[in-house]
C-alpha positions in Angstrom: 92.9 46.9 191.0 94.9 50.5 192.5 95.2 50.9 196.1 94.1 53.8 198.0 97.7 54.6 198.2 98.6 54.3 194.5 95.2 56.5 193.9 96.6 59.0 195.9 99.9 59.2 194.9 99.0 59.8 191.0 97.5 62.6 191.9 99.5 64.3 193.9 102.1 67.4 193.2 105.3 65.3 193.4 108.2 66.7 191.5 108.1 63.8 188.9 104.6 64.5 188.1 105.4 67.8 187.6 108.3 67.5 185.2 106.3 65.8 183.0 103.9 68.1 182.4 105.8 70.7 182.5 107.6 68.3 179.6 104.7 67.7 177.5 102.1 70.6 178.0 103.9 74.0 178.3 102.7 77.4 180.1 101.5 80.2 178.8 104.7 82.2 178.9 106.2 78.8 176.4 103.6 79.2 173.9 104.1 82.5 173.1 107.5 82.8 172.1 106.4 80.8 169.2 104.6 83.0 167.2 107.3 85.6 168.0 109.2 84.0 165.7 106.5 83.7 163.0 105.9 87.4 163.7 109.5 88.0 162.6 112.1 88.1 165.1 114.0 85.2 164.9 116.1 84.8 160.6 113.8 85.2 157.4 113.3 81.4 155.8 112.6 79.5 152.8 112.4 76.4 151.3 113.7 75.9 147.8 111.1 73.6 146.3 111.2 73.5 142.5 109.1 75.3 140.2 106.5 73.8 138.3 106.5 75.3 135.0 103.8 73.1 133.2 105.9 71.2 129.8 108.3 71.9 130.7 111.3 70.1 134.1 111.2 71.6 138.1 113.4 74.4 138.0 115.9 75.9 140.4 114.4 79.0 142.1 117.8 80.9 142.8 118.2 79.8 138.9 115.0 80.9 137.8 115.2 84.4 139.4 119.2 84.7 137.8 117.9 84.5 134.7 114.8 86.8 134.9 117.5 89.7 135.7 120.0 88.4 133.6 116.7 89.8 131.1 116.2 92.5 132.7 117.7 96.2 131.7 114.6 98.1 134.2 116.2 97.2 138.2 113.4 94.0 139.6 111.6 95.2 142.9 110.7 91.9 144.9 107.3 92.2 144.8 107.9 92.1 140.6 110.0 89.0 141.2 107.8 86.9 143.3 104.3 87.3 140.9 106.8 86.4 137.8 107.7 83.2 139.7 104.9 82.7 141.5 106.1 82.1 145.6 106.5 83.6 148.3 107.8 87.8 148.8 109.7 85.9 151.7 111.7 83.0 149.2 112.3 86.1 146.8 114.1 87.5 149.1 115.8 85.1 150.7 117.2 83.9 146.7 118.3 87.6 145.7 121.0 87.1 149.1 122.1 83.9 148.6 123.0 85.2 144.9 124.1 87.9 146.2 126.1 85.8 148.4 127.4 83.1 145.2 128.7 86.3 143.2 130.6 87.2 145.6 132.2 84.3 147.0 130.8 84.5 150.9 128.7 81.0 150.6 128.3 77.6 148.6 126.3 77.8 145.6 123.1 78.8 147.6 120.5 75.8 149.3 120.4 72.7 147.8 119.6 72.5 144.3 115.8 71.4 143.9 115.9 70.4 139.7 119.1 67.7 140.0 119.4 64.6 142.5 120.1 65.9 145.7 124.3 63.6 145.6 125.1 65.5 143.2 125.6 68.5 145.8 126.8 71.8 145.9 130.7 73.5 144.9 132.1 76.3 146.4 130.9 80.0 144.8 133.4 82.1 143.1 133.6 85.5 143.1 132.1 87.2 139.7 133.2 89.6 137.6 129.9 91.3 138.4 127.5 92.4 141.5 123.8 92.0 142.0 122.9 95.6 143.2 119.9 96.9 145.3 119.0 100.0 143.3 116.1 103.0 143.0 114.0 99.7 145.0 114.6 97.0 142.3 118.3 94.4 142.0 119.6 94.7 138.8 122.9 93.0 137.2 126.1 95.5 137.4 129.8 94.9 136.4 132.1 94.7 139.4 133.5 98.1 140.7 136.8 96.7 140.6 136.9 96.3 136.3 134.5 99.6 135.8 137.7 100.5 134.5 138.6 97.1 132.4 135.1 97.0 131.1 134.9 100.7 129.8 138.3 100.3 128.1 137.0 98.2 125.8 133.4 99.0 125.3 135.4 102.1 123.6 137.7 100.3 121.3 134.9 98.3 120.5 132.9 101.2 119.6 132.7 102.4 116.4 133.9 106.2 115.9 130.5 107.2 114.4 127.5 107.3 116.0 124.6 105.6 113.7 121.2 108.1 113.1 119.7 105.6 115.8 122.1 106.2 118.2 122.5 110.7 117.3 117.9 110.5 118.0 118.2 108.9 121.3 121.1 111.0 122.3 119.1 114.1 120.8 116.2 113.0 122.8 118.3 112.5 126.3 119.9 116.0 126.2 116.7 117.9 125.8 114.2 116.2 128.2 116.5 114.6 130.9 116.4 113.9 133.1 114.3 110.6 131.4 114.1 107.1 131.5 114.3 104.3 128.5 111.1 104.0 128.2 109.9 107.0 127.6 112.5 107.5 125.4 111.1 105.0 124.0 107.4 106.3 123.2 109.1 109.3 122.0 111.2 107.2 119.0 108.3 104.9 118.6 111.2 102.5 118.9 113.1 100.1 121.5 116.1 101.8 122.0 117.5 99.7 125.6 121.0 98.5 123.0 121.6 102.5 121.4 121.2 103.9 125.0 123.5 100.7 126.4 125.8 102.0 123.4 125.4 105.4 124.8 126.4 104.5 127.9 129.6 102.6 127.1 130.8 105.8 125.1 130.0 108.0 127.9 128.2 110.1 126.6 125.1 108.9 128.6 124.9 108.5 132.3 122.7 107.0 135.1 121.3 110.3 136.9 118.9 108.9 139.5 115.8 106.9 139.3 112.6 107.3 139.2 110.9 107.3 142.9 107.4 105.9 141.9 108.4 102.8 138.7 112.5 102.6 139.7 113.0 103.2 136.2 116.4 104.6 136.2 116.7 108.0 134.5 119.0 109.4 132.0 121.3 112.6 130.9 124.2 113.8 129.3 127.7 113.7 130.2 130.4 116.6 130.0 132.0 114.4 127.5 128.8 115.2 124.9 129.6 118.7 125.7 133.0 118.5 124.5 132.6 117.2 121.2 130.2 119.4 121.0 131.7 122.0 121.4 129.7 123.7 124.1 129.4 125.2 127.8 126.3 124.3 128.7 123.1 122.5 127.4 121.5 125.7 127.5 123.8 125.8 124.8 121.5 123.5 122.5 119.5 124.9 119.1 115.7 125.2 120.5 113.9 121.4 120.5 112.0 120.5 117.5 108.1 122.0 117.9 107.7 117.6 117.0 108.0 117.3 121.0 106.3 117.3 123.6 106.6 120.9 125.2 109.1 121.8 122.2 107.4 124.9 120.7 109.4 127.1 122.6 112.2 129.6 121.0 110.0 128.8 117.5 107.8 131.8 115.9 104.6 130.1 115.7 102.2 131.2 112.9 99.6 134.0 112.6 
């Protein structure tokens, strides 16, 4: 049985009791700080968890993003990548940040891997000869600028002196319709032109001039080297475009 003194003491706002209440039940000010951090005041966090693909072993998120970017011919937006791996945009954005740090040799290779036991550990990364670059609202692999001259020299020496018929046709479409994306060239030629465009880029005959503001697709145009090889001063000196192409009637006398 408790006496009256004990009862009064239990309800009196003594210092010790006040401190205990503060710890157990935060006041309104403390409660407000939690949603502030969740709303973006703090750094964006993600937990690396394995991707569950039916019929396949657990896949590491960073490596999954890496694999997709490796085969992509156009910059991939964060939203597009998130849809591909079925993960929140925040996790994909954090994954890209880890990959960039990995390729730049600035950090341990990502968060602990999720497709292997944790006790295997993570090795320090090295600075790669390529980098992950944001272009036209998306992400894509590029040769690191330090190696541009070396790679250009290699591509030129490995290339044959003559262009194939497919390369000549693709170059013609780009010359007349520039700036133009790969998909637009492919639509005109009705074939895949990815490898041909890479050849033309390696030869220095075409270059990336801009990107489509709506789709983020890279737009290509011809270079001064093409004009030199053709012996003309400007694209205005090209013969009239074939009437078989869209908007190609200009310069031709139509039959009446």
